[in-house]
NUSE-241970 format. One line per field, with one value per residue (C-alpha): residue number from 1; x, y, z. Coordinates in steps of 0.05 Angstrom, whole numbers. Layout:
num <- [NUM, ...]
xx <- [X, ...]
yy <- [Y, ...]
zz <- [Z, ...]
***
This chain:
num <- [1, 2, 3, 4, 5, 6, 7, 8, 9, 10, 11, 12, 13, 14, 15, 16, 17, 18, 19, 20, 21, 22, 23, 24, 25, 26, 27, 28, 29, 30, 31, 32, 33, 34, 35, 36, 37, 38, 39, 40, 41, 42, 43, 44, 45, 46, 47, 48, 49, 50, 51, 52, 53, 54, 55, 56, 57, 58, 59, 60, 61, 62, 63, 64, 65, 66, 67, 68, 69, 70, 71, 72, 73, 74, 75, 76, 77, 78, 79, 80, 81, 82, 83, 84, 85, 86, 87, 88, 89, 90, 91, 92, 93, 94, 95, 96, 97, 98, 99, 100, 101, 102, 103, 104, 105, 106, 107, 108, 109, 110, 111, 112, 113, 114, 115, 116, 117, 118, 119, 120, 121, 122, 123, 124, 125, 126, 127, 128, 129, 130, 131, 132, 133, 134, 135, 136, 137, 138, 139, 140, 141, 142, 143, 144, 145, 146, 147, 148, 149, 150, 151, 152, 153, 154, 155, 156, 157, 158, 159, 160, 161, 162, 163, 164, 165, 166, 167, 168, 169, 170, 171, 172, 173, 174, 175, 176, 177, 178, 179, 180, 181, 182, 183, 184, 185, 186, 187, 188, 189, 190, 191, 192, 193, 194, 195, 196, 197, 198, 199, 200, 201, 202, 203, 204, 205, 206, 207, 208, 209, 210, 211, 212, 213, 214, 215, 216, 217, 218, 219, 220, 221, 222, 223, 224, 225, 226, 227, 228, 229, 230, 231, 232, 233, 234, 235, 236, 237, 238, 239, 240, 241, 242, 243, 244, 245, 246, 247, 248, 249, 250, 251, 252, 253, 254, 255, 256, 257, 258, 259, 260, 261, 262, 263, 264, 265, 266, 267, 268, 269, 270, 271, 272, 273, 274, 275, 276, 277, 278, 279, 280, 281, 282, 283, 284, 285, 286, 287, 288, 289, 290, 291, 292, 293, 294, 295, 296, 297, 298, 299, 300, 301, 302, 303, 304, 305, 306, 307, 308, 309, 310, 311, 312, 313, 314, 315, 316, 317, 318, 319, 320, 321, 322, 323, 324, 325, 326, 327, 328, 329, 330, 331, 332, 333, 334, 335, 336, 337, 338, 339, 340, 341, 342, 343, 344, 345, 346, 347, 348, 349, 350, 351, 352, 353, 354, 355, 356, 357, 358, 359, 360, 361, 362, 363, 364, 365, 366, 367, 368, 369, 370, 371, 372, 373, 374, 375, 376, 377, 378, 379, 380, 381, 382, 383, 384, 385, 386, 387, 388, 389, 390, 391, 392, 393, 394, 395, 396, 397, 398, 399, 400, 401, 402, 403, 404, 405, 406, 407, 408, 409, 410, 411, 412, 413, 414, 415, 416, 417, 418, 419, 420, 421, 422, 423, 424, 425, 426, 427, 428, 429, 430, 431, 432, 433, 434, 435, 436, 437, 438, 439, 440, 441, 442, 443, 444, 445, 446, 447, 448, 449, 450, 451, 452, 453, 454, 455, 456, 457, 458, 459, 460, 461, 462, 463, 464, 465, 466, 467, 468, 469, 470, 471, 472, 473, 474, 475, 476, 477, 478, 479, 480, 481, 482, 483, 484, 485, 486, 487, 488, 489, 490, 491, 492, 493, 494, 495, 496, 497, 498, 499, 500, 501, 502, 503, 504, 505, 506, 507, 508, 509, 510, 511, 512, 513, 514, 515, 516, 517, 518, 519, 520, 521, 522, 523, 524, 525, 526, 527, 528, 529, 530, 531, 532, 533, 534, 535, 536, 537, 538, 539, 540, 541, 542, 543, 544, 545, 546, 547, 548, 549, 550, 551, 552, 553, 554, 555, 556, 557, 558, 559, 560, 561, 562, 563, 564, 565, 566, 567, 568, 569, 570, 571, 572, 573, 574, 575, 576, 577, 578, 579, 580, 581, 582, 583, 584, 585, 586, 587, 588, 589, 590, 591, 592, 593, 594, 595, 596, 597, 598, 599, 600, 601, 602, 603, 604, 605, 606, 607, 608, 609, 610, 611, 612, 613, 614, 615, 616, 617, 618, 619, 620, 621, 622, 623, 624, 625, 626, 627, 628, 629, 630, 631, 632, 633, 634, 635, 636, 637, 638, 639, 640, 641, 642, 643, 644, 645, 646, 647, 648, 649, 650, 651, 652, 653, 654, 655, 656, 657, 658, 659, 660, 661, 662, 663, 664, 665, 666, 667, 668, 669, 670, 671, 672, 673, 674, 675, 676, 677, 678, 679, 680, 681, 682, 683, 684, 685, 686, 687, 688, 689, 690, 691, 692, 693, 694, 695, 696, 697, 698, 699, 700, 701, 702, 703, 704, 705, 706, 707, 708, 709, 710, 711, 712, 713, 714, 715, 716, 717, 718, 719, 720, 721, 722, 723, 724, 725, 726]
xx <- [484, 551, 565, 493, 501, 445, 442, 384, 351, 318, 244, 229, 169, 105, 46, 85, 138, 208, 263, 231, 279, 276, 326, 333, 331, 364, 338, 356, 308, 326, 397, 371, 386, 328, 322, 259, 242, 236, 209, 223, 234, 295, 284, 218, 152, 79, 37, 8, -42, -18, -28, 34, 55, 120, 134, 198, 208, 242, 293, 241, 194, 146, 130, 127, 83, 119, 65, 6, -43, -64, -23, -15, 57, 80, 140, 209, 181, 183, 145, 175, 150, 152, 221, 260, 317, 388, 392, 328, 351, 419, 389, 393, 335, 289, 306, 305, 369, 371, 442, 463, 416, 347, 289, 234, 169, 136, 74, 63, 1, -7, -81, -81, -34, -40, -30, 2, -65, -69, -126, -127, -125, -128, -67, -82, -9, -12, -59, -110, -86, -136, -152, -131, -180, -238, -231, -252, -209, -216, -151, -138, -73, -39, 19, 74, 136, 177, 152, 125, 57, 21, -32, -90, -119, -188, -241, -292, -349, -343, -340, -397, -440, -435, -433, -466, -406, -372, -397, -418, -435, -366, -327, -260, -215, -228, -179, -191, -142, -136, -129, -121, -53, -72, -62, -65, -136, -154, -124, -167, -228, -222, -204, -270, -304, -279, -307, -245, -257, -202, -233, -190, -220, -203, -233, -302, -375, -430, -506, -559, -625, -695, -667, -736, -755, -687, -693, -762, -736, -665, -637, -588, -548, -473, -440, -374, -314, -261, -192, -154, -86, -85, -148, -208, -282, -289, -358, -396, -463, -510, -515, -571, -552, -602, -582, -625, -690, -670, -653, -592, -560, -485, -437, -401, -339, -324, -291, -323, -286, -227, -179, -111, -98, -89, -73, -114, -129, -202, -257, -333, -376, -449, -460, -524, -575, -544, -474, -446, -404, -418, -359, -380, -314, -240, -176, -130, -152, -127, -176, -175, -199, -273, -283, -309, -302, -362, -375, -419, -493, -558, -625, -680, -718, -658, -647, -720, -731, -730, -708, -642, -627, -592, -632, -616, -673, -694, -626, -563, -495, -435, -365, -310, -235, -196, -120, -88, -20, 3, -14, 4, 37, 28, 96, 64, 106, 77, 90, 78, 22, 55, -9, -41, -18, 1, -56, -26, 21, -13, 0, 67, 98, 127, 122, 168, 132, 161, 119, 120, 81, 50, 35, -2, -46, -55, -42, 9, 34, 54, 97, 86, 138, 155, 205, 235, 255, 286, 324, 351, 384, 404, 432, 401, 336, 328, 315, 306, 256, 188, 153, 131, 182, 170, 217, 203, 221, 252, 254, 195, 201, 156, 156, 230, 217, 165, 212, 269, 225, 198, 270, 287, 230, 259, 215, 250, 226, 276, 247, 279, 311, 345, 388, 457, 491, 549, 601, 641, 710, 726, 800, 781, 727, 775, 828, 776, 734, 670, 631, 560, 497, 457, 383, 349, 279, 229, 239, 192, 150, 211, 234, 304, 348, 414, 475, 546, 619, 646, 719, 749, 822, 852, 926, 943, 907, 849, 788, 723, 659, 589, 540, 465, 435, 378, 385, 352, 320, 282, 252, 293, 288, 307, 337, 362, 417, 472, 527, 568, 620, 607, 674, 697, 691, 618, 630, 612, 646, 604, 622, 569, 504, 462, 409, 418, 382, 391, 382, 357, 407, 449, 461, 493, 561, 589, 660, 710, 769, 832, 847, 905, 860, 808, 861, 898, 876, 892, 840, 786, 745, 738, 692, 708, 741, 681, 655, 591, 556, 498, 456, 395, 356, 293, 262, 230, 204, 204, 195, 132, 125, 95, 157, 123, 157, 113, 115, 133, 74, 100, 149, 143, 174, 247, 235, 162, 179, 207, 164, 97, 89, 53, -18, -28, -84, -89, -129, -135, -132, -160, -135, -64, -63, -33, -41, -31, -6, -3, 42, 32, 59, 12, 30, 7, -60, -78, -61, -114, -168, -202, -219, -152, -130, -72, -53, -51, 14, 1, 1, -66, -91, -152, -179, -198, -258, -257, -198, -219, -197, -128, -96, -148, -133, -58, -73, -117, -60, -11, -55, -68, 7, 9, 32, 7, 6, -34, -93, -146, -197, -220, -290, -265, -213, -268, -306, -244, -233, -304, -300, -235, -253, -194, -226, -159, -161, -230, -205, -144, -188, -236, -179, -150, -215, -219, -156, -168, -218, -258, -333, -373, -447, -475, -497, -425, -406, -460, -445, -372, -378, -335, -348, -293, -310, -384, -369, -334, -393, -443, -403, -408, -484, -504, -580, -625, -663, -600, -584, -656, -653, -590, -618, -684, -653, -622, -653, -654, -666, -598, -558, -516, -541, -479, -479, -554, -541, -489, -538, -595, -548, -525, -597, -618, -555, -577, -651, -640, -596, -594, -541, -578, -578, -543]
yy <- [178, 144, 156, 151, 213, 262, 318, 331, 396, 431, 445, 477, 469, 434, 420, 451, 397, 424, 390, 364, 349, 328, 281, 227, 156, 96, 26, -34, -81, -137, -110, -42, 21, 69, 137, 166, 234, 224, 268, 254, 285, 257, 238, 224, 253, 235, 193, 239, 237, 278, 294, 293, 299, 296, 319, 314, 382, 367, 408, 432, 458, 399, 358, 283, 265, 220, 204, 237, 215, 212, 171, 154, 163, 128, 154, 147, 135, 180, 184, 160, 180, 141, 123, 130, 85, 113, 99, 140, 198, 201, 192, 260, 244, 235, 306, 294, 332, 408, 434, 367, 367, 340, 388, 362, 398, 375, 387, 366, 381, 351, 341, 306, 292, 239, 276, 248, 219, 178, 223, 248, 325, 376, 414, 488, 508, 509, 539, 494, 462, 497, 559, 608, 580, 562, 617, 565, 585, 625, 645, 669, 703, 727, 777, 766, 809, 750, 695, 732, 716, 651, 630, 581, 563, 531, 503, 558, 509, 476, 541, 576, 513, 517, 593, 656, 696, 682, 705, 642, 682, 713, 694, 711, 680, 713, 733, 748, 774, 738, 777, 720, 694, 621, 594, 521, 532, 565, 506, 459, 503, 499, 425, 413, 460, 414, 352, 327, 296, 328, 318, 274, 221, 260, 327, 339, 355, 303, 314, 275, 285, 278, 293, 296, 226, 197, 229, 199, 130, 140, 109, 159, 123, 108, 151, 120, 167, 118, 99, 140, 123, 60, 35, 23, 27, 96, 126, 188, 184, 223, 188, 195, 214, 220, 270, 297, 276, 310, 275, 301, 283, 288, 277, 212, 181, 107, 50, -17, -73, -66, -7, -1, 54, 119, 191, 238, 311, 326, 377, 377, 434, 446, 482, 522, 539, 608, 579, 597, 545, 530, 493, 429, 407, 408, 381, 322, 254, 184, 133, 63, -3, -4, 69, 125, 200, 244, 318, 364, 353, 393, 374, 351, 416, 458, 419, 425, 498, 533, 599, 566, 549, 483, 446, 455, 430, 387, 356, 366, 387, 363, 387, 343, 338, 277, 267, 205, 228, 164, 90, 41, -17, -90, -84, -32, 24, 90, 98, 154, 153, 157, 139, 208, 278, 325, 369, 435, 411, 453, 518, 502, 456, 416, 346, 296, 239, 172, 132, 64, 50, -20, -32, -98, -67, -2, 41, 74, 65, 130, 146, 219, 246, 308, 348, 381, 314, 285, 348, 354, 286, 285, 333, 289, 328, 403, 437, 506, 482, 518, 459, 390, 340, 271, 212, 146, 81, 25, -31, -79, -90, -34, -61, -46, 24, 37, 12, 55, 117, 103, 100, 164, 198, 174, 112, 54, -4, -56, -114, -128, -190, -155, -93, -61, -44, 5, 4, 69, 78, 5, 10, 38, -15, -71, -44, -44, -103, -63, -61, -36, -77, -46, -62, -94, -102, -160, -223, -282, -248, -247, -178, -153, -179, -141, -140, -133, -154, -208, -226, -295, -316, -374, -393, -326, -288, -242, -243, -203, -234, -208, -235, -232, -249, -236, -221, -273, -339, -354, -418, -465, -439, -459, -401, -382, -329, -293, -242, -198, -144, -83, -59, 13, 8, -14, -88, -141, -202, -259, -282, -334, -362, -423, -457, -469, -494, -443, -464, -418, -366, -374, -327, -341, -318, -305, -318, -268, -228, -216, -148, -141, -154, -104, -50, -63, -4, -43, -95, -41, -70, -2, 52, 120, 82, 37, -32, -43, -109, -132, -185, -228, -270, -310, -352, -411, -449, -450, -505, -493, -511, -579, -596, -587, -550, -492, -443, -369, -329, -263, -246, -243, -299, -289, -285, -261, -198, -238, -301, -271, -335, -309, -302, -253, -247, -183, -157, -85, -76, -10, -23, -38, 16, -30, -89, -163, -202, -276, -288, -357, -401, -392, -461, -497, -461, -464, -538, -554, -502, -471, -409, -378, -360, -407, -374, -303, -265, -217, -217, -238, -206, -224, -184, -218, -190, -225, -201, -243, -308, -292, -350, -397, -370, -382, -453, -461, -438, -485, -546, -520, -523, -595, -583, -637, -604, -597, -551, -524, -483, -536, -507, -439, -472, -512, -448, -420, -485, -485, -412, -420, -490, -523, -591, -624, -586, -614, -684, -675, -649, -707, -757, -719, -720, -795, -804, -745, -741, -683, -672, -639, -629, -671, -611, -591, -661, -662, -591, -604, -676, -708, -781, -814, -776, -793, -867, -855, -814, -868, -923, -885, -890, -952, -953, -936, -889, -849, -843, -823, -767, -740, -743, -712, -644, -646, -625, -693, -664, -629, -691, -717, -784, -825, -798, -813, -885, -892, -865, -911, -971, -957, -945, -1015, -1046, -1020, -1034, -1108, -1136, -1207, -1186, -1210, -1141, -1139]
zz <- [-855, -862, -788, -765, -723, -742, -691, -644, -666, -607, -616, -548, -502, -522, -475, -418, -427, -443, -483, -547, -604, -677, -709, -763, -738, -772, -777, -820, -853, -902, -907, -929, -888, -876, -843, -812, -781, -706, -649, -576, -509, -472, -400, -363, -385, -371, -419, -473, -529, -589, -662, -706, -778, -819, -890, -932, -968, -1033, -1072, -1123, -1068, -1071, -1010, -995, -933, -884, -833, -798, -744, -671, -623, -549, -528, -464, -423, -455, -524, -585, -651, -716, -785, -849, -873, -937, -956, -955, -1029, -1043, -1001, -1037, -1107, -1140, -1186, -1125, -1103, -1027, -1015, -1014, -1016, -991, -931, -913, -897, -852, -839, -774, -732, -660, -618, -549, -537, -470, -412, -358, -292, -229, -208, -273, -299, -370, -372, -427, -452, -442, -454, -531, -581, -615, -680, -726, -684, -739, -789, -743, -691, -639, -580, -516, -482, -411, -393, -330, -331, -280, -275, -250, -296, -356, -387, -371, -421, -418, -487, -483, -529, -543, -556, -487, -447, -485, -477, -401, -391, -419, -396, -462, -531, -569, -632, -638, -700, -667, -616, -549, -494, -420, -369, -302, -237, -187, -165, -155, -226, -201, -178, -244, -283, -242, -254, -330, -328, -293, -343, -398, -363, -327, -259, -218, -149, -105, -61, 1, -21, -51, -45, -41, -47, -8, -43, -12, 57, 91, 69, 89, 158, 168, 151, 177, 113, 82, 28, 31, -22, -44, -45, -68, -45, 8, 35, -8, 30, -14, 6, 39, 38, 63, 98, 143, 211, 263, 335, 393, 446, 502, 468, 403, 337, 300, 233, 224, 166, 175, 141, 145, 108, 92, 128, 173, 174, 209, 260, 221, 235, 193, 179, 163, 156, 144, 121, 102, 35, 43, -10, -21, -31, 37, 74, 148, 181, 216, 247, 228, 258, 268, 293, 308, 280, 311, 283, 269, 285, 240, 233, 249, 239, 280, 267, 263, 292, 245, 260, 241, 177, 155, 173, 105, 137, 157, 84, 96, 42, -31, -76, -17, -7, 36, 6, 48, 34, 63, 65, 87, 87, 117, 144, 178, 180, 236, 200, 220, 254, 301, 269, 245, 170, 120, 69, 1, -37, -37, -56, 1, 24, 0, -55, -109, -72, -40, -93, -36, -65, -100, -135, -158, -206, -239, -303, -310, -383, -370, -317, -356, -296, -250, -179, -145, -84, -63, -15, 24, -17, 44, 75, 12, -8, 63, 58, -16, -68, -122, -117, -132, -66, -98, -150, -148, -179, -156, -183, -214, -224, -258, -223, -264, -212, -204, -129, -104, -33, -29, -58, -4, 51, 24, 23, 94, 119, 80, 118, 185, 196, 231, 188, 213, 252, 320, 292, 233, 239, 245, 311, 316, 372, 372, 404, 393, 414, 483, 494, 475, 523, 580, 555, 567, 502, 516, 508, 451, 461, 400, 429, 432, 391, 392, 446, 492, 513, 531, 474, 464, 418, 445, 432, 478, 492, 485, 493, 454, 453, 486, 430, 448, 403, 402, 375, 362, 414, 421, 489, 537, 612, 656, 637, 573, 546, 504, 432, 362, 323, 255, 257, 220, 234, 188, 199, 156, 130, 121, 45, 50, 38, 89, 117, 144, 214, 228, 200, 215, 259, 333, 395, 450, 523, 577, 603, 540, 481, 414, 390, 321, 296, 324, 300, 340, 370, 322, 262, 285, 296, 230, 186, 122, 142, 143, 201, 236, 210, 242, 299, 311, 293, 252, 262, 219, 253, 242, 292, 277, 333, 296, 356, 432, 484, 525, 600, 581, 540, 472, 415, 392, 333, 340, 314, 343, 287, 212, 172, 152, 77, 75, 35, -23, -21, 3, 42, 104, 131, 189, 239, 279, 337, 361, 436, 461, 532, 511, 457, 406, 359, 372, 311, 294, 234, 203, 147, 87, 59, 121, 128, 55, 53, 105, 89, 28, 70, 52, -19, -36, -103, -77, -89, -32, 43, 71, 135, 177, 235, 300, 336, 404, 445, 505, 472, 444, 484, 453, 384, 393, 415, 353, 308, 342, 331, 259, 248, 274, 346, 394, 461, 525, 510, 556, 515, 466, 457, 435, 389, 355, 340, 306, 269, 242, 222, 183, 156, 191, 197, 213, 279, 296, 281, 326, 383, 372, 380, 440, 478, 472, 514, 561, 618, 590, 599, 543, 529, 473, 432, 425, 404, 350, 327, 312, 289, 344, 323, 364, 427, 418, 422, 489, 515, 494, 528, 594, 592, 631, 619, 560, 606, 622, 548, 531, 583, 551, 481, 502, 508, 438, 372, 339, 269, 271, 291, 232, 205, 223, 294, 301, 280, 336, 387, 365, 364, 435, 459, 435, 464, 532, 521, 502, 557, 530, 481, 419, 388, 320]
***
């Protein structure tokens, strides 16, 4: 107690979790020092529900309770019993010391464990707390030469309630030997027997009752199956298909709303009345926007024929499996799905899981990864472990964690305008002045950008500078850029940052270093004989053919990851086998329209459905961002403006039409409320008859009141030529 260094006494394994210890914990309150019995497990562990008790055993054999109860224990926390002051413990009259030491009796029973899918499961590893007195336990055991005996201790009352296999009248604990090798499947079986929902969204059985009536009305319900691949809203249904004058019904998986391109593994099966499973399709598939996944069907006659046995109590049982293996990101890059467990992780133990606990949200975020890939690249993980491994994340920026893991799995997540280029054999290239051009892709919708090192000579000293350029002409652009040299020791040295207007046929150059500096080993500019350049390039605007500055909607905003300041529109093109994106400034759009959520802390994405009008949509976005330019497709732009409640766009178009020689039908003028343009149209009418003919084709009841007043006023101006109309 004087040194506050009570040892950790090893208690062993509880609830299948190894490493529990008992110690005495000090705390100070009101200048008094107290010590409490304390149980914990160092390192990460899942959240658990447990029952615990502590007792001080005194020198005379009596006991003094020090805490008992049920408790939820979150990761990295222990349980502390009631304390005694240091003075009380050392007072010989109190009798807490036995031969100068403290004796603690403890009890610890883990009753429930949160598994990696955030589901509470039973602890079958340990015997029930009162099984000796109540004889209320059924145990299963499996003998393995390599691993010894594995035991599953279950609640007798629950198993005998659901099955006559077990003897409910027995007054003894019962034991049964297991013969199967797949203990993971048996664990899931008894979890389900105890009422735990262990089915995963991508694997299950769903029942469609009253099949005959649903076929007659073609109205099978949508049965929700939850979230898969981080995408919510998936459902299972039976879909009608007409083929060669026959009506078929097929199992059908779909997601409400839009879904990105995904690569998936799937299967469907029909579970017949006698329990047999009839496969109805299995394989791998690429699922595009708006599409669904369908299994093989059966005709109505086959379904309803009792001899075929497809109906169970008048309904259809469909077994399905669905694993999303890859997702096409909004950067048009295929990424891994870390949301769901691997298909065969229970059998092969081939998974490493990272998790983050959110106490405010009362939940977890998981990243489930391929063990083989991570252990191949890092010795931090145990490659020879026969178990799935779990690691807790401490950082809050989960987007960075996801990007890190994608890169660890080989995904190139860098944008074209942000990356690192390496120029090997730098000495030889400087001698010959022939550094290669490293392609860096498409930026701002302009293809062919490259990174290289260019030579300059000043005062008879030769320098080499990082340089980004593009072969051939490009429009005049406004850019934001930076360069840095990555040193051998891992540090970086900035060699240029700022904003610049870049004319056609020109690139931009960073600050250089002399040949002598590059080759001086003490400077550390060379890494394995080469030069590493980190670069960034953001095109913020470009000059169009009509000499108007326009925004760059092709690339994500520079700081969108940190500031979440972007709204993206996307359109799937089947012909081009890709996605077209428009990345916009959230602040500008939310300022002008209530259609978008201004206080959202997440990226907002909206799918476009009409791929024939993408040029019109880009023009609509430009005018939404305040660009005054020469536009052609005003009608289509006004449809977008009305849909997204961008009334400032309609006002700008209204003002533009007044000064431009554009013809439009009156119904369009009334529909979009083009008040200024209406005055111009009315002034062109020279007689009341001409105006009446125009208005005769319009639905007068739908014309806004103020616009109707303008039409009536102009009509009487033309009908009363003496000019006395007021």
